N, C-alpha and C positions, 0 to 999 in steps of 0.2 A: 591023439585024443581030440574030440571036437570041442571048440571053445564055448559053445552054448550050454553044455551040460555041466552043472555045478559039481564040485567035488562030492564024493560019497559022504553021506551023513548030514548034508545040509538040507534044510527043510524047504517047504513050499515058497516061503518068502524069498529065499536065495534063488530059487529057480525063476521066480517072477522077475527079480532084479536083474538076473543075467539075461533073460530074454528081452526085457525092456531096454537094457543097455545095447544089446545086439541090434535091435530094431532101430533105435535112434542113431546108431552108427551107420547102418546100411541104407536107411530110407529117409530121404530129406523131408518128406511130408510128415513123418513121425517126429523127427527132430524139431521141425518148425511149428508143430501143433496145427497143421492145416487140416481142414475138414476132410476126413477120409471117405473114399468112395464106398458105396454100399457093396457088400460082398468081399471086403478086405480080409475078413476072417479066413475065407476059403483060399485066397491068394497066399496069405501068410502060412497057412497050414500046408499048402502045396510046396512052397519054397523052403519051409523049415519043418520037415517031418520029425526031426529029433525033439522038437518042443511038444510036450504033452498038450492034449486038447484043453484040459482044465487050466493049465498054466497059460496057454494062449488066451483063453477067455478072461482070465484075471488080468492079464497084461492089457488087453483091449478095454476092459471095463475101467481099469484104473486110468488109462490114457484118456479115454473119452469123457471121464467125469472130472478131469482136472480143469481148474479155472482157465488156464491158457487155451486149452482146446475149445472150451465153451465160448471164450471171447473170440476165438478164430471163427467159430460158427456164426457168431453175430456179425462180424465184420466182413466175412467172405461172401462172394456171390456164387462160388462153384465148389464142388467136391473135387478132391484130388486123388490121383493114383499114388502109389507108394513112392514113385520117383519124383512127385511134386507137380506133375502136369495136370491142368484142370481137365476133368472128364465129364462132369454132369453139373447142371445147375442145382443150386441149393434151394430147397423148398422153404416157403415162408413158415410152414408148420414147424419144421425143424429149427428155424431161427427163433420162433416164439418160444419153443420148448427150452432152447438154450438160454434165452433171456429169463424165463421163469426159474430155471435152475440156478443161474447166477444170483438172482434176487434171493432165492432160498439160502444160498451159501452166505450171502451178506447178512441176512437176518440171523442165521445161526451163529455167524461170527460175532455180531453185536451182542446177542444173547449170552454167548460164552464169555465175552469181555465183561458184561455187566455182572454175571455170576462171579467172575474172578474178582472184580472190584468189591462186590458185597462180601465175599469170603475174606478178602484181605482186610476189610474194615472190621468184620467180626473178630478176626484174629488179633488185630491191633487193640480192639476194645478189651478182649479177654486178657491180653498181655498187660494192659494198663490196670485192669482189676487185680490181676495176680501181683503186680508190683505194689499196688496200694495195700493189699492184704499183707504182703511181706513187710512193708514199711510199718504198718500197725503192729505187727508181731515184734519187730525190733525196737519199737519206740518204748521208752521207760513207762512203766505202769503209773498211772495217776494215783496219788495218795488217797486213801479213803476219805470221803467227805466227812466233815465234822458233824456231830449230831446236832440236829436243829433244836434250839431252845425255844420254849414258848415265848411268844412276843407279848410283852406287857403293853397294855394300852396306856397312853399318856394320862396324867391325872385329870385333865379336863374331860376325858372320855368316860371316866368312872362317874356314875350317877350318884349324887348325894354325898360325895366324899370330897373334902377340901384339905389340901395339904399346905401347911405353913412351915417354912424352914426358918429356924432361928438359931443362929450360932451353932451350926452343925448338929442340931438336934431336930428330930422330926416330931412334929406335933400334928396329930391327926384330929381333925374336928369333923364331926358329921353334920350335915346340914339339916 
């Protein structure tokens, strides 16, 4: 049985993983994330007819969009054959496209991190509110407040009334 064909019943992801592992094992340029020569798809399809075209497209797309490959495009001056030998000069357009893709990846990573931090903060706040509500529910209920009695004004505040206290008797005189 051929080693590149995944066992029956496995899906497309398994096929891609098997083909990718095979290419990294057999081809140094693939394993080292060197910029690949234009037309590498045809070479791989010729060398590995057992790998479906759709699977081969997915493997190459995945490989060529990885950070390591894009960094290799930025650093390298040449494109390489599958065996790792330089074959053609790398264009500045492709290098600029790789730089733009790396910047977009970094921006997306930062945005994702900020969203994760914000989500974590919201979850922590929600947890704190939940704990606070639970603590209030468990706290003993406060006794009902005593009824408020009307406040009497001090004698000086009552107009025209004078109170004289003599031996525990109240004598009220009006002015």
